[in-house]
C-alpha positions in Angstrom: 176.4 117.0 115.7 178.5 120.2 115.8 180.3 119.7 112.5 180.6 117.2 109.7 183.1 118.5 107.2 184.5 116.9 104.0 188.3 116.8 104.1 188.9 114.7 101.0 186.7 113.1 98.3 186.0 110.1 100.5 186.9 111.4 104.0 185.0 113.4 106.6 185.9 115.1 110.0 183.2 114.9 112.6 182.7 116.8 115.9 179.9 116.1 118.3 179.0 117.2 121.8 176.7 115.6 124.3 176.1 116.6 127.9 179.2 118.8 127.7 181.4 116.0 126.5 183.1 116.5 123.1 184.2 113.8 120.7 185.7 113.9 117.3 186.9 111.5 114.6 187.8 111.2 111.0 186.0 108.6 108.8 186.5 107.2 105.4 183.6 106.1 103.1 183.9 102.4 102.6 181.0 102.0 100.3 178.9 104.4 98.3 176.2 103.1 95.9 174.0 106.1 95.2 171.2 106.3 96.2 170.9 102.9 97.8 173.8 102.3 100.3 176.5 104.2 102.2 179.0 102.9 104.7 181.9 104.4 106.7 184.5 103.6 109.3 186.5 106.0 111.5 190.3 105.9 111.2 191.2 108.4 113.9 189.5 109.5 117.1 186.4 107.9 118.5 185.9 104.5 116.9 182.7 104.1 115.0 181.5 102.4 111.8 178.1 102.1 110.2 175.9 102.2 107.2 172.5 103.1 105.9 170.6 101.4 103.1 167.5 102.7 101.3 164.9 100.3 100.0 161.9 101.4 98.0 158.7 100.0 99.5 155.2 100.9 98.4 154.8 104.7 98.2 157.8 105.3 100.4 161.3 104.2 101.4 162.6 102.0 104.3 165.8 103.2 105.8 168.0 100.7 107.6 170.6 102.4 109.8 173.4 100.5 111.6 176.1 102.0 113.8 178.7 100.6 116.1 181.0 102.5 118.4 183.6 102.0 121.2 183.6 104.5 124.0 186.7 104.9 126.1 185.9 103.5 129.6 185.8 106.1 132.3 183.6 107.0 135.2 181.9 109.7 133.1 181.2 107.1 130.3 179.7 104.7 132.9 177.5 107.5 134.3 176.4 108.7 130.8 175.6 105.2 129.5 171.9 105.5 130.1 171.9 108.6 127.8 173.9 107.0 124.9 170.7 105.5 123.3 169.0 108.9 123.1 172.2 110.4 121.7 172.5 107.7 119.0 168.8 108.2 118.2 169.4 112.0 117.8 172.5 111.3 115.7 170.5 108.9 113.5 167.8 111.4 113.0 170.3 114.1 112.1 172.1 111.7 109.7 168.9 110.6 108.0 168.0 114.3 107.6 171.3 114.9 105.9 170.9 111.9 103.7 167.4 113.1 102.7 168.7 116.6 101.8 171.6 115.1 99.8 169.2 112.9 97.8 166.8 115.7 97.2 169.7 117.8 95.8 170.5 115.1 93.2 166.9 115.0 91.9 
């Protein structure tokens, strides 16, 4: 993730780069129930939508993360398909880190 910038109270602009390929999109927050649930959907650029939900359990918290996306079909996309899962894992880790930092600021 190169940049995640708030452009309006409920909108963000994202820029990512993976294996030299850049992508960007703007997304709107579709649900925000602090600190339990957050959901978004892109409205320009690379299509993606997703959510995370926090559920207290025992001495910790279970994080459920869901994301869907549509890549434009090209030879490069076909060749990079095996690397998409690690990219999404990295993005998930980055996003979870951001969520953790935001929640810790509110305490």
